[in-house]
N, C-alpha and C positions, 0 to 999 in steps of 0.2 A: 540376442545373439542366436545363431543357428545351433540348435542342440542335437547335433548328429553324433553318433558314436564314431570315434576315430581310433583305429588300432594303435595300441601302445607298443607295437613291436620295435619301433626305433629305439625306445629307451631301454628295452631289454635285449636288444640285439648284441651278439658277441662283439667285443671290440678287439682291434688288433693289439698286439703286445707292444708295438712301437708307435710313438707319436711321430708327427712330421718332423723332418730334420730341423734342428734349431735349438736354441737355448731357451731357458725360462725368462719370462718378463720379470723385471725388478722395478721397484718404485722409481729408481733413478732414471729408468727408460722413459718415464712420462715426459721428461724435459725434451725428448727428441721427437715427440709426436707433432705433426703438422696438421692443422685444421683448415679445411677448405670450405668456403661458404659464399653466399650472396651472388650466385651466377647471374650474369646479364648478357643475353644474346644481342648482338648488334642488329640494327634494322634490316640489313641485307643478308643476315644469317651466316656471314663469313667468319666472325670472330666472337669469342666469349670472354668477357671480363669477369673477374671473381676476386674474392678476398682470400688472402693467405695469412694465417695467424700462426706464429711460431713462439717458442718460449726462449727468452734470453736468461738462461739460468744464473749467470753471474750478476745480473741486474735485478733478479727476482721480479720479472715482469713479462707480460705478453707483448708481442709486437705484430702489428697488422699492416699489410701492404696490398696494393691492387696489382694484379697480374692479368695478362691477356694471352690467349692461345687461339690458334685457328680452329674453327669448329669442326674441321675434317681431320684434325690431328696435327702434331708437330711439337716443337719445343716451346713451352710456356715462357713468356717474357715478363719481367718485372717492369711496371710502368710508373711506380712512385718511388720517391726517395726512401732509402732504408733508414734515414735519420729522423723521419717523422712518422706519425701514425696516420694511416689512410684506410678507408673502408667504404662499404656500400656503393659500389660502382653502378652507374647507369649511363645510357647513351642519349645524346641530344637527338631530337626527332629526325634531323637530317643525317645523323651518323658522323658528323664532322668532329664532334667532341666526345671524348670519354670523360664523364663527370663522376666525381667522387667526393666523399666527405673527408675532411682533413683538419687537424689542429696544427697550425703552423705558427711559429713565433712572429709576433708583430702584425698578425692579420686578423681582421674582424670577420672575414668571410668564412663560411662553413662549407661552401661548395667550391670546388676547384675543377679545372678541366685541362685535358691534354688534347691538342689538335691531332686528329687521326688521319687527316687528309694531307698532312705535310710531314716530311721526314724530320726527325730529331727535335720535335717540339718540346718546350718546357711547360710545366704546369703553371697555370695562371688562375687568378681569382675570376669566377664566372657568376653572374647573376641574371643572365639573359635567358636561362633555360630552367625555370622553376618546375618542380615535379608536379604532375597533375594529369588531368584527362584531356585528350585532344580529339578533334574530329578526324575523319579519314584523310582529309587533305593537309592536316597538321598546320593549319594557318594560325592557330592560337591554342592556348592552354588555359584550363580553368582549375582552380583549387580552392580550398576552404582554409581560412585563417582569421585570426582576430585582428582588430584594428589597433595599432599601437597608439596609445594616448599621447597627446601633445603636452608634455610636462612643462613646456616653456610658458604655457598659459596659466599655470597653477600659481598660487601664492607661495610664499616662503614656507619651507617645511621646518617646523620648529624642532623636529626630532632628527634632522639630517646629520647633525654633528654627533649624535649619540652612537655608541657601539650598537651593532645590530641587535644583540641580545638584550640591550638595555632599553630598547624602545618599547613602551607599554602598548599592549593591544588596544584596539578601539573599544571603548566602553569599560575599560578596566578602572577599578576604584583606586587602586594603589599605583604608585610610580616611584622610580628611584629618587632618593633624597639627593644623591649626587651620581649622575650617570657614569662618571668616570671611575667610580668606586664600586660599581655593580657589574659583575660578570656572570650572573646567574641566568636563569630562564624564567620568564613570566608567561604563564600558560593560562589561557581562558578557553581555547578551542579544544574540542574533543580530539580532533586529528592533529596531534602535535608531534608525531613521530611516524617513521615508516622504515621498513627494512630496506637498506641500501642508502637512501638519502640521509637517514639518521633523524636527528631532531629537526623539526620544521619550524622556523621562526613564526610566531603568531603575527597576524597582520597588524600593522600599526595604524591603519586607516580603516574606515568602513569597507567591508568587502565589496570590490568592484567587479561586476559581471560584464565581461567583454565578449559578446556572442561571436562565434565563428561565422564569417560572412563569405560570400562568393567573390572571388577575384578572377580577373582575366588579363592575359597578356598576349598580344599578337607578336609574331616573330618577324616584325618589320622595323625593329629598333625603337618602337614606342614604349612608354612606361606602362607599368601595370595599372589597372584601374579597378575600383570597387564597383561591383554590379548592383549592390543593394545595401540597405542598412535596416536591420530589423532587431528587435529585442530578443529574438530567439536564434539559436544556432542552426545553420544549414551546413550539414557535414557530408563527406564522401561524395562530392559531385561527380557525375559521369556525363560526358557530352555525347549526344547522338551522332551516328556516323556522318550525317549531312551537316552537322554543326549548328542546327537550328534550335535544339532543345537541350536542356540540362536537367537531369534527374538527380535528386539528392534526398537524404533522409533528415528528418527533423522531428521534434516532439509532436505527438499525434494531434495535440490541440493547439499547436503553435504558441505555446505559452512562453513568456520570457524566461530566460535561464534562471533568474533569481527566484521565480515562482516555483519552477521545477525543483531547484535545490532546497527551497524552504519546505516543500512537500516531502521530499526525501528525509530531511532532518526531522520533521514532525512525526513521520511514520516510524523512523528509527527509534524514537523515544517511547513509542507506544508498546504495550505488552503484546506478545504474539496472539494473533487472532486468525484462526483457520479460515473463517468466512472472508476476511479481508486479504490475508497474505497468500492463500492458496488459490484464489480465483484467477483465471486467465486475465491478463492485462494487455491493453493496447498502448504501449509506451511510445513506440516510434512508427512513423509511416513514411511512405515514399511520396514525394511531390515532384512535379515537373514544372519548369519555368522556361520561358523563351530565352534564348541566348542574348537577346537584346534587352532583357529585363522585363519587369512587369509583375503582376500578381501570380503566384504559383497555383496550380490546381492539384488537388489531392488525387493520388493514383491508387493507394491501398488504404484499407481501414480495418484489417483483420487483427486479431490478437497476436501479440508477439512483438519482436523487435527486428525489423527488416535490416539486412546488411548485404554487402558484396553485390551491389547493383551492376548489371551488365546489359548492354543493348544488343539485340540481334543484329547481324550484319546488314540487314535491309532497314533497320530502324523501326520495324513494325511492332516489335515486342520487347519487353524488359524482363529479364530473369533476376532472381534474388534469392538469398538464403534467409530462412526464418524458422522459428520454432514457436508454436502457440503458447507454450508454457516453459518455465525454466527447466523442468525435468523431462520434457519431450525431446525426441530426436529432431535434429535440424533437417529440413527438407529443401529441395530446390523448387521454386515456384516460377511460373511464367504468366505474364499478364499483358494484354494488349496495351500498347503505349498510349492509346486514346482513352483507356479506361475499360472497366468490365470486371468480371470475376477472375481471381487468380486460379491457376491450375497447378496442382501438385504433379510435377512431371517426373519425380523420382520414385513415386509410389511407395511401396513397403520395403525398399532396399534396406537391409538391416544395419548399415553403417552410416556415418555422418560425413557429408562433403565439406570441403573447405577450399579457399583460393580458386574461385571459379572464373572461367573466361568463355566467351562465345566465339568460336572459331569461324573463319570465313566459309568453311564448308557446311555450316549450319549446325554442327555438333557442339555440345558444351563440354569443355574439358575441366576437370577438377581433380584435386588431390584429396586423399582420404586415408585415415588410419583404419586398417582392416585387422583388428586385433593388434598383435604386436608388430605387424609390418605396415608399411605405407606404400601407396601406389598412386599412379596417375591414370585417370580413367576418362572415358568418353561416353557421353550420354546423348542418345538420339531423342530430341524433344518430342518428335512425332510418334515414334514407336515406344518411347519410354523404356528404352533398353540401355543397360550399362555394360560397357565392355572395358576390361582392363588392358591398357596399352603398355604401361611400364610398371613392373612389379617384381614378384619373386620373393624369396626369403631375404629381405633386406629392408632398409628404410631409404627411400628416395625423397628428396626435399628441394624446395626452391626452384620450381620449374619456370623456365624463361624461354620464350620462343621468338622467332623473327617476325617481321611485319607480315609476311605472306603465310606464316604458320606452316612452314615446311619442315623446320628443324626445331628441336627443343633441347635445352641444356639443363642439367640438374646435378645435384650432389648426391652421392650414394655411399652408404656404409652398411656393413654386415657384421656378423659376430667376429669374424677374423680379419676384417678389413677396415681400418680407419678411413675417414672421409677422403674421397677423391671426386674429381669433376668428370662427368660423362655427357655425351650428346647422342641423340638418336633422331631418326625421322619422326614426324609427328604421329605416325601410327605405332611407334615403338620399335620399328625394325631398324636394322643397321646401327646398333648401339656401338659407340666408340668410347674408350677410356681416354680422356684428354690429359690427365695429370698422373704423376707417379711419385709424389713427394714422399710418401711413406714406403715406397718399394724396397729401399735398402734395409729399412728396419724390419719390414715384413719377412725378408729373406733371412735375417739374423735371428729373429725370435719366432718360436713355434707358438703362435696364438692358440688358445684352447677354443674348440668349437663347442656348440651346445646342441643337444638333441631335443627337438620340440615334441611335446605330447599334450594330449588333452585328457581330461577325466571328468566324470559326472560327480557333482557335489550335491549339497542339500537341495531338495526340490527338483533334482534331475538337471540342474543348471550345468552347462559345460564350461569348464575352466581351462584356460590355456596356460601352459607352463613350459619351462626349459630346464635342462640339467646339463651344466657345463662340465666337461671332463677335466680331471686334474692333470697337470703337466706330468709327463713320464709315466702315464698309466700303463700298468701291466696286468694282464689277465691273471686271475687267481689270487689277487690281493684285495684287501679292504682299505678304503680310504675314508677319512672323515668328511663330513658334509656340513655346509653352512647355508641356511635359509636366508635369502635377502627379501625384504619387504619394502615396497616402494612408498613414496610419499603421496601427498595430495589431500584427501585420499583418492582423488580422481585423476591421478597420473597413471602411467602404465610403463611396464618394461617392454622391450621389443627386440627386433632383429637388427641390432646395431652394435658396433664395437663399444665396449664400456670398460673404462679403466678399473673400476672397483671389482668387477667379476674376474677380469684377467689377473688382478692382483692376488686374489686368494687361490684361483685355479693354478696359477704358476707356483704357488707354495705347496702344491700337492693335495688340494682339497676339491671335492665336488662342490659346485655352487648351484643351488636350486633357486630359481626365481619364477614367480607366478603373477598372473593378473587376476586376483580374486574379484568377486562382485564389488562394485564401487569403482573399478578401473574404467578409464575412458577407452574408446576405440571399438566398443561393442554395442553401441546404441544407447539412447537415453535411459531406457528402462533398466539396463544393466548398470549403467553408471550411477544411478540414484537409488539402486536397490538397498543401499545401506543407510539411507536417510532415517534417522531416529533409531537405527539398529547397529551402530558401530560395535565392533567386537563380538558380534553374534554370528551370523552366517559367514561373514567375511573371515572371521577367525577359524571357523570350521573348514572353509575353503582351503586355507593355508595348511591346516593340520592334516586334511585328507591328502594333500599333495605330499606332505612329509611322510605320511603313512605308506603311500605307494612307493616312494623312493627308498624308504628305510628297509623295505623287503628285498631290495636288490642284494644279490650275494657279494657285490663289490663295494657296498656302502657299509661303513661301520656305524650301525645305529646307536652304539654306545658312546659315540664321539661326534655329536652334532652341535652346531652353533646356530645362533639367530642374530640378525642385525637388520637395521633399517634407519631411515632418517625422516624427520618431521612426522607425518602420520605413521611412517614405518618405525620411527623412534618410539612413539607412544604405544604402537601395537607390539613392539618388542618388549616394552615394559609389561604390557598386559599379558603377553605370552608367558613371561617368567613368573607372573603372579598366578597363572592358571595351571602351569605344569612345570615339573622339574626334569623333563626328558632332555632338555638341552644342557650341555655341560659348560657353555660359555655364551655370553651375550655382549653385544655392543650397540649402544644407542647413540644416535646422532640427532641434534636439535630436537630433543625429546620434550614431551609434555607429561607431567605427572598429576597435576591438579587443575581441573578445568576451571575452577573458581579463580584461582590466582592467575592462571593463563589469561582468562577473559579480561582481568583488570590491568594486565601488563603488555598484552599483544597489540599489534596494529591491525589485526584481522578478526575483530569480534564478529563480523558478519558471517564468518564461516560457521560458527556454532549457532548463531541466531537462526540460520537456515537449517543446518543439519540437526540441531537439537530442539527445534521448534520454540525458539525464544531465548531470552536472556536467562542467566542463572536463577534469578529470583522469580522468573516466569515458570521455569521447569526445574526446580532444584533437585528433584529425585533423579532425573536423567544426568545432570551435571555431576551429582554425587556418585551415582552407581557406575559411571563410566570413567571415573578418576582412578588410575592405577594406584595412587598413594593410599587409597582406602584398603588395599589388599597387600600392602608391602610386607606385612608379617610373614606372608607365604613365600617370599622370594629368597631362594638360596643359590641362584645362578650367579656365578662370578660375572661382573658387568664392567665393561669399559665404557665410559661416557665421554662424548666429544661435544663441546658446546662453544659457540662463538660469543665473544664479549659484546659485539655490536649487533647481535641478532635480535631484532624487534618483532619478528614473527613468532618465534618460540624463545622467549627471553630466558636468561640465565636462572631466574628464580626457581623455575620448575626443576631444572637439573640439580640445583643445590638441595632442594627438598628430597629428591630421590637419593642423592648421594649421602646426605646425612642419615636418612632412614636406613639405607643399607649398611652404612658404617656402624650405626648404633646397635644393629642386631648381628653384627659380625659377618655379614655377607661380603666376600672379597669384591672390592670396587675401586676403580680409579677414575678421576675426573680430569680431563685435559681441556683447558680453557685457552682458546686461540684469540690473540689480540688482533685488532684492526680487521676483524672478520665478521661477516653478516650471515644470514640464513643460507647464503649461496657459497659458502666456503668450499664445499666439495666440487663445485662446478666452476666458479669464477674467482675463487679466492687467490691470495698471493701464492705463487708457485711453490715457494719453500714450505709454506704452511700446508698447502694441499698435499704435497709429496710426503711431508712428515706424518700427516694423518694416514695416508696409505700404508706407510711403514708401521705405524702403531697397530693398525688393524691386523696386519700379518703377524706381528709379534704376539698380540693377545691370543689370537686363535691358534697360533703355533704352540704357545705355552699350554693351553688348556685342552687342545684336541689331538695333538700328535702324541703317539705312544713312543716314549723314550726319544722324542725329537725326530722320529722317522716319519716320512711322508705316508707310509702305508704299513699295514700289518698283513701277515699271511692269512688268507681266508680259512685255512685249516687250523690256525693257531688261535690262542685266546687273545681277545682285545683287552688291553689294560687301560 
């Protein structure tokens, strides 16, 4: 990241005595937030389709619909039934159909469509417009998918009558004496559970590898056809503008999928080896094949895994994203479509691109996280210059443009603005706000804003941070402060509306949130600076931010709290084991013991990479980084939130921390949420999600507020 000194004046600037007009946010207001997403610009650039998600509080569920609005502005219109779930809109190549995904009773179809060239059309099942890549004339579409096996040619399945859980895995030695009386789980595979899906049934047959092949369908009423049949997968196909060639990614050695999987399994069982595991690898390459079929030719052979292939408008070159190693920054490369040496056309630009497109004018458009904000940028391949087209202090996502690349639609959010739909000219000019679903709520509630600042931490590294103002702020008073720590560890906070921050700020508290080293959005070196060094410099980054804010005359440094989820949860536990400066803590989906976590999580690969091996390969690191080893030091009152069906950070670690604190008399409460996974705070049941927000406020209200008041006089004593 760029380590330039940024003046901290914003954070120390005098604040007005009055907040913007409006009342404070309450957890119950969460039910009224509308989320806008998945914008899709029509081919002619006249309309934008998008998904609108609301919360039906009485039903304890979210509801999604597809809406459409004119790209120049106007009143948005709902295009799908409010009685069914619909999402992910897209347009047919000719613009006649608005296509979307929907789950409708009695239907096997996943794709539905509404005629847009006829008035008052009803949604109908559509299978003639598969998603994929098309040439400039749109005469056909190509995509990658597996071949569905013909089960009618198989023999009778002797396990077909068994309950799913009773079917023995292939190769198992034991099997049910009476399948009708066995309702347990028979596990022989290592991957037997996952956060979200839950327990995954073990295969009852020998594992069958069905490679993803290339399919084509012409828009002339003909059926889809298979272009090839190989033992390896051909993925992410992209058709050249003239329709003659198809570029795709595949295993670098074109090995069968079964061989690749077997190699991965065998390597996963080996102890960590720096010479093997740290060397650059060439896992995936780009290949090109004629649209009529035939043998593919290799286009790239560099280390890394190529992705996001795009053709230049004239079909002469192919651009793609790749990073030579796992910890290196992703770059944009360009290569002659006939072969040759790839060229890094992004240079040393400090951030990492994503979602790339080659526009008709010859520039490459891409989105990127630039620290805590996100933007849409244009790259001149010849000059190797990057220009920001759509940005500012916000996060803009889901860019979609018309066929001529004159207009672009996107979703935008900022600290004080929940998601809404916007459109602009392709150069970023003429921005128009197309929706206002949250306008009424925005007028009613005084959302708290945050002051951005940066500071130098260990080694001179620049850290980005924000301090959100407490609701009802008055000059001359001190307010309690809560430090928020993000998860990942390679996630990041940023310039977007966030219910958790608003929740505590509206209760009269400062909210400090930072992106310490290890966060994404600042380049590969920054992101992986914590590898093998968790809770070292990243901990110091956090504490230096707290030190700076604690010196403010309007922050009550005697009443500070700390909270976080996942990595933020384990870091919160670590903080309370290292210091007693915080008067209250709250952990979400926490980890206390890396040994027990490794044996019960669905994500062992995280620490195998971050901690250089399995626990028995590097026991000292797993031991020394387990907060449970230092629990004797913890005196900070702690609220713990954990989900019953969280397989990423299972309950066992929270139970260990809870029992440890309870045994030594540290105030602690453990709230266990049923029917909830690692994603409770993001996509969990609405009633439970809002209950969690309420408990966070109650906990920090109790421990941080003096006599139940939001603030104390700066001239008085803080109690």
